[in-house]
MDAnalysis code that builds the backbone (N, CA, C; Angstrom):
import MDAnalysis as mda
import numpy as np

u = mda.Universe.empty(285, n_residues=95, atom_resindex=np.repeat(np.arange(95), 3), trajectory=True)
u.add_TopologyAttr("name", ["N", "CA", "C"] * 95)
u.add_TopologyAttr("resid", np.arange(1, 96))
u.add_TopologyAttr("resname", ["GLU", "GLU", "VAL", "GLU", "MET", "TRP", "ASN", "GLU", "ASN", "PRO", "LEU", "SER", "GLY", "TYR", "LYS", "ALA", "ALA", "GLN", "LEU", "SER", "TYR", "ASN", "VAL", "GLY", "TYR", "TRP", "LEU", "LYS", "GLN", "ALA", "PHE", "LEU", "SER", "GLY", "TYR", "VAL", "SER", "VAL", "LYS", "TYR", "THR", "ALA", "HIS", "SER", "CYS", "ARG", "HIS", "HIS", "PHE", "ALA", "VAL", "ARG", "PHE", "TYR", "ASN", "GLU", "THR", "LYS", "ASP", "VAL", "PHE", "GLU", "LEU", "SER", "ARG", "ARG", "LEU", "ASN", "HIS", "ALA", "ASN", "ILE", "ALA", "THR", "THR", "ASN", "CYS", "TYR", "LEU", "ALA", "SER", "LEU", "ARG", "LYS", "GLU", "GLY", "VAL", "GLY", "TYR", "VAL", "ILE", "LYS", "GLU", "GLY", "ASN"])
u.atoms.positions = np.array([
    [0.477, -1.043, -0.030],
    [-0.085, 0.202, 0.035],
    [0.783, 1.412, -0.023],
    [0.440, 2.228, -0.924],
    [1.325, 3.292, -1.000],
    [1.077, 4.647, 0.016],
    [1.854, 5.085, 0.921],
    [1.986, 5.770, 1.761],
    [1.781, 6.948, 1.382],
    [0.335, 8.097, 1.919],
    [0.690, 9.541, 0.623],
    [1.621, 10.481, 1.686],
    [2.507, 10.711, 1.363],
    [3.573, 11.527, 2.049],
    [3.861, 12.914, 2.225],
    [2.561, 13.665, 1.899],
    [2.450, 15.009, 1.683],
    [1.175, 15.407, 2.451],
    [0.670, 14.700, 3.567],
    [-0.388, 14.997, 4.169],
    [-0.598, 15.882, 5.648],
    [0.964, 15.363, 6.179],
    [0.968, 15.865, 7.627],
    [2.504, 16.628, 7.078],
    [2.091, 17.905, 8.802],
    [3.953, 18.315, 8.337],
    [4.269, 17.545, 10.182],
    [5.448, 16.934, 10.111],
    [5.652, 16.751, 11.065],
    [6.757, 17.662, 11.734],
    [7.225, 18.323, 11.045],
    [8.424, 19.008, 11.549],
    [7.611, 20.476, 11.884],
    [6.766, 20.688, 12.294],
    [5.706, 21.752, 12.182],
    [6.068, 22.543, 13.331],
    [6.799, 22.070, 14.459],
    [6.950, 22.818, 15.672],
    [8.309, 22.909, 15.543],
    [9.302, 22.793, 14.626],
    [10.978, 23.478, 14.712],
    [11.076, 24.557, 14.256],
    [12.456, 25.167, 14.728],
    [12.573, 26.529, 14.227],
    [13.274, 26.049, 12.523],
    [13.130, 26.926, 11.498],
    [14.112, 26.568, 10.073],
    [15.212, 26.584, 10.754],
    [16.267, 27.523, 11.453],
    [17.456, 27.432, 11.850],
    [18.070, 25.811, 12.320],
    [17.504, 25.675, 13.436],
    [17.463, 24.549, 14.344],
    [17.365, 23.299, 13.397],
    [16.389, 23.474, 12.464],
    [15.926, 22.109, 11.737],
    [17.270, 22.042, 10.480],
    [17.352, 22.731, 10.168],
    [18.492, 22.985, 9.019],
    [19.599, 22.556, 9.572],
    [20.520, 23.281, 10.844],
    [21.270, 22.669, 11.191],
    [21.879, 21.349, 11.421],
    [20.420, 20.664, 12.705],
    [20.267, 19.514, 12.586],
    [20.731, 18.666, 11.011],
    [19.900, 18.744, 10.107],
    [19.330, 17.856, 8.975],
    [21.068, 18.178, 8.521],
    [21.552, 19.054, 8.580],
    [22.957, 19.533, 7.805],
    [23.814, 18.506, 8.571],
    [23.811, 18.607, 9.904],
    [24.923, 17.785, 10.965],
    [24.630, 16.544, 10.286],
    [23.214, 15.414, 10.238],
    [23.423, 14.296, 9.828],
    [23.549, 13.573, 9.144],
    [23.009, 14.672, 7.482],
    [23.701, 14.135, 6.187],
    [24.850, 14.524, 6.148],
    [26.050, 14.984, 6.920],
    [27.377, 15.150, 6.792],
    [27.960, 14.162, 7.474],
    [27.226, 13.548, 8.489],
    [27.609, 12.088, 9.127],
    [27.571, 11.219, 8.167],
    [26.505, 10.960, 7.792],
    [25.597, 9.845, 6.590],
    [26.900, 9.784, 5.309],
    [27.102, 11.056, 5.256],
    [28.402, 11.239, 3.729],
    [30.002, 10.753, 4.363],
    [30.207, 11.242, 5.706],
    [31.787, 10.835, 6.211],
    [31.403, 9.430, 6.494],
    [30.592, 8.946, 7.067],
    [30.718, 7.257, 7.486],
    [30.380, 6.767, 6.135],
    [29.811, 7.104, 4.908],
    [29.697, 6.289, 4.208],
    [28.371, 5.662, 3.414],
    [27.565, 5.985, 4.201],
    [25.683, 5.683, 3.723],
    [25.200, 6.528, 2.878],
    [26.495, 7.726, 2.344],
    [25.638, 7.829, 1.236],
    [26.682, 8.261, 0.406],
    [26.552, 8.831, -1.144],
    [27.824, 8.704, -1.704],
    [27.994, 10.061, -2.350],
    [27.024, 10.160, -2.231],
    [26.848, 12.466, -3.003],
    [26.675, 12.829, -1.268],
    [27.097, 14.055, -1.413],
    [27.112, 14.636, -0.140],
    [25.903, 16.065, 0.020],
    [25.086, 15.727, 0.479],
    [23.734, 16.349, 0.598],
    [23.775, 17.347, 1.479],
    [22.794, 18.475, 1.387],
    [22.906, 19.215, 2.195],
    [21.296, 19.878, 2.616],
    [20.791, 19.940, 3.632],
    [19.413, 20.578, 4.070],
    [18.781, 21.042, 2.520],
    [19.545, 22.097, 2.572],
    [18.874, 22.685, 1.078],
    [18.705, 22.133, 0.238],
    [19.660, 21.321, -0.398],
    [19.324, 20.488, -1.717],
    [18.065, 19.699, -1.435],
    [17.850, 18.900, 0.089],
    [16.632, 18.014, 0.143],
    [15.515, 19.024, -0.311],
    [15.771, 20.353, 0.042],
    [14.304, 21.308, 0.009],
    [13.849, 21.215, -1.559],
    [15.888, 21.292, -2.169],
    [15.228, 21.869, -3.490],
    [14.328, 20.211, -3.938],
    [14.883, 19.236, -3.229],
    [14.367, 17.785, -3.839],
    [12.924, 17.773, -3.285],
    [12.633, 18.192, -2.499],
    [11.205, 18.413, -1.672],
    [10.100, 18.920, -2.982],
    [10.497, 20.304, -2.762],
    [10.165, 21.023, -3.807],
    [9.234, 20.618, -5.310],
    [10.616, 20.037, -5.844],
    [10.205, 19.466, -7.623],
    [9.827, 18.717, -7.066],
    [9.762, 17.536, -6.064],
    [9.059, 16.297, -6.084],
    [7.584, 16.682, -5.922],
    [7.332, 17.496, -5.342],
    [5.593, 17.717, -4.579],
    [5.400, 18.610, -5.774],
    [5.971, 19.604, -6.312],
    [5.697, 20.309, -7.665],
    [5.105, 19.623, -8.113],
    [5.818, 18.984, -9.012],
    [5.541, 17.628, -10.248],
    [4.923, 16.657, -10.055],
    [4.108, 16.136, -8.489],
    [2.856, 15.352, -8.592],
    [2.001, 16.358, -8.407],
    [2.013, 16.932, -7.763],
    [0.881, 18.152, -7.309],
    [0.217, 19.205, -8.372],
    [1.551, 20.149, -8.894],
    [1.407, 20.959, -9.586],
    [0.451, 22.257, -9.004],
    [0.675, 22.121, -7.415],
    [-0.380, 22.969, -6.552],
    [0.900, 23.899, -6.165],
    [1.022, 25.183, -6.925],
    [1.855, 25.951, -6.341],
    [1.612, 26.812, -5.164],
    [0.285, 26.868, -4.560],
    [-0.295, 27.336, -3.846],
    [0.133, 26.644, -2.900],
    [-0.238, 24.979, -2.336],
    [-0.126, 24.268, -1.625],
    [1.622, 24.133, -1.291],
    [2.313, 23.874, -2.406],
    [3.896, 24.098, -2.312],
    [4.353, 25.460, -1.395],
    [3.792, 26.630, -1.878],
    [4.252, 27.524, -0.828],
    [3.858, 27.317, 0.452],
    [2.684, 26.700, 0.920],
    [2.249, 26.573, 2.289],
    [3.364, 25.751, 2.438],
    [3.638, 24.691, 2.273],
    [4.894, 23.775, 2.787],
    [6.057, 24.304, 2.693],
    [6.393, 25.196, 2.255],
    [7.639, 25.606, 1.988],
    [7.744, 27.070, 2.986],
    [6.703, 27.193, 3.415],
    [6.503, 28.380, 4.699],
    [6.640, 29.721, 4.117],
    [6.223, 30.030, 2.370],
    [6.743, 31.199, 2.110],
    [5.684, 31.985, 2.341],
    [5.802, 33.845, 2.759],
    [4.855, 34.275, 3.095],
    [4.653, 34.529, 1.718],
    [4.962, 34.620, 0.994],
    [4.269, 35.394, -0.912],
    [4.594, 34.230, -1.623],
    [3.130, 33.464, -2.392],
    [2.951, 33.053, -3.321],
    [4.392, 33.578, -4.350],
    [4.492, 34.386, -4.762],
    [6.230, 35.455, -5.601],
    [6.764, 34.378, -5.137],
    [6.975, 34.314, -4.425],
    [8.302, 33.592, -3.372],
    [8.575, 32.192, -3.851],
    [7.383, 31.673, -4.153],
    [7.482, 30.243, -4.537],
    [8.076, 30.110, -5.835],
    [6.867, 31.009, -6.700],
    [7.387, 30.946, -8.398],
    [8.787, 31.643, -8.869],
    [9.403, 32.301, -7.818],
    [10.460, 32.615, -8.024],
    [11.652, 30.990, -7.751],
    [11.044, 30.453, -6.514],
    [11.930, 29.126, -6.047],
    [11.538, 28.470, -7.249],
    [10.735, 28.179, -7.715],
    [10.612, 27.192, -9.094],
    [11.290, 27.408, -10.305],
    [11.064, 28.870, -10.301],
    [12.141, 29.151, -11.656],
    [13.548, 29.599, -11.497],
    [13.739, 29.484, -9.919],
    [15.546, 29.367, -9.634],
    [15.334, 27.744, -10.054],
    [14.930, 26.993, -9.503],
    [15.371, 25.825, -9.642],
    [15.254, 25.124, -11.519],
    [14.320, 25.321, -12.176],
    [14.390, 25.372, -13.653],
    [15.308, 25.988, -14.247],
    [16.263, 27.146, -13.728],
    [17.422, 27.479, -14.607],
    [18.845, 27.023, -13.388],
    [19.323, 26.518, -12.416],
    [19.920, 25.572, -11.740],
    [20.142, 25.279, -12.203],
    [19.786, 24.272, -12.734],
    [20.189, 22.608, -13.622],
    [20.443, 21.770, -12.400],
    [19.821, 21.656, -10.917],
    [19.802, 21.170, -10.064],
    [20.071, 19.604, -9.795],
    [19.911, 19.101, -10.794],
    [19.976, 17.703, -11.046],
    [18.017, 17.315, -10.840],
    [17.293, 17.888, -11.001],
    [15.721, 17.370, -10.683],
    [15.702, 18.314, -11.829],
    [14.478, 17.621, -12.096],
    [13.569, 18.275, -13.753],
    [12.023, 18.408, -13.063],
    [11.879, 20.027, -13.490],
    [10.712, 20.360, -13.216],
    [9.413, 20.110, -14.494],
    [8.419, 19.290, -14.166],
    [8.287, 18.610, -15.297],
    [6.716, 19.426, -15.387],
    [6.963, 20.520, -17.030],
    [5.854, 21.270, -17.000],
    [4.524, 20.320, -17.262],
    [3.405, 21.635, -17.539],
    [2.162, 20.814, -17.887],
    [1.236, 19.864, -17.014],
    [0.265, 18.957, -17.170],
    [0.032, 18.159, -16.943],
    [-0.218, 16.829, -16.350],
])
């Protein structure tokens, strides 16, 4: 059975800076110990989430809420920057 991964926000009680630091620390430890072969960052994980969520839902408004953006324009700029950066993820256009 497939689990819906977008329903809840289990991290809603955390401050962004603390969460970023903790995630970054554990990603670095995973890389240094050989559990992962690519050096991920908290921000690259955020990119990955944004692209996957957008590709699966095409819901910019919900993505904006999930990324905690105060303005939808910020989310649109964020998606545009992902398209330009070539971060290794593909933004799929259309439906």
